[in-house]
C-alpha positions in Angstrom: 0.0 0.0 0.0 1.3 3.5 -0.9 0.5 6.7 0.5 -2.4 7.5 -2.0 -3.9 4.0 -1.3 -3.7 4.8 2.4 -5.4 8.1 1.9 -8.2 6.4 -0.2 -8.7 3.8 2.4 -8.9 6.2 5.3 -11.2 8.6 3.3 -13.6 5.6 2.6 -13.6 4.5 6.2 -14.2 8.1 7.6 -16.4 9.4 4.9 -14.1 12.5 4.6 -13.0 13.9 1.4 -9.6 12.7 -0.1 -8.2 16.2 0.0 -8.9 16.6 3.8 -7.7 13.0 4.5 -4.5 13.7 2.5 -3.7 16.8 4.6 -4.4 14.8 7.7 -2.0 12.1 6.7 0.6 14.6 5.8 0.2 16.4 9.1 0.4 13.2 10.9 3.6 12.1 9.1 5.1 15.6 9.7 4.4 15.5 13.4 5.8 12.0 13.9 8.9 12.9 11.8 9.5 16.1 13.7 9.2 14.5 17.1 11.5 11.5 16.3 14.1 13.9 14.7 14.2 15.8 18.1 14.9 12.5 19.8 11.4 11.9 21.3 9.6 8.6 21.1 6.1 8.6 19.5 3.8 5.9 20.9 0.6 5.0 19.1 -1.3 2.7 21.4 -2.3 -0.4 19.5 -0.1 0.3 16.6 3.5 0.8 17.8 6.2 3.3 18.6 8.7 5.1 16.6 12.0 6.2 18.1 15.7 6.8 17.4 18.6 4.5 17.8 22.4 4.8 17.3 24.5 2.9 14.9 28.2 2.8 15.8 31.0 3.6 13.3 32.3 0.5 11.6 34.7 -0.8 8.9 33.1 -2.1 5.7 34.4 -3.4 2.4 33.8 -2.0 -1.2 32.3 -5.1 -2.8 33.9 -4.2 -6.2 37.4 -3.6 -5.0 37.6 -5.3 -1.6 39.0 -2.2 -0.1 38.2 -1.3 3.5 36.1 1.7 3.9 35.1 3.5 7.1 31.3 3.8 7.7 30.5 6.7 10.0 28.2 6.6 13.0 24.6 7.3 12.2 21.2 7.8 13.9 18.6 5.3 12.9 14.8 5.1 13.0 13.3 2.3 14.9 9.6 1.0 14.8 8.4 -1.4 17.5 5.1 -2.9 16.7 2.5 -2.9 19.5 0.8 -6.0 20.9 -2.6 -5.3 19.3 -0.9 -4.8 15.8 1.1 -7.9 16.2 -2.0 -9.9 17.2 -3.8 -8.5 14.2 -1.2 -9.5 11.9 -0.8 -13.0 13.3 -4.5 -13.5 13.3 -4.8 -13.9 17.0 
């Protein structure tokens, strides 16, 4: 499912227009992105939580030449599925 299909599904469920639903989805994504970018954890009960993690610097290899390269440390985005979401996916 892509973003437009998500907007269509939410609009059909809520009876709202697709334009209003698209603005709402965009606002939700922007709010979650902004909060996680600042280092906050966003918890959506029944769905899951978004947070940041840290990836240490490491040594990698260029697959074409085999030469070692330094991969710098980076922040990562983590998603942890909530219990209700896991149960729904697993059919429980």
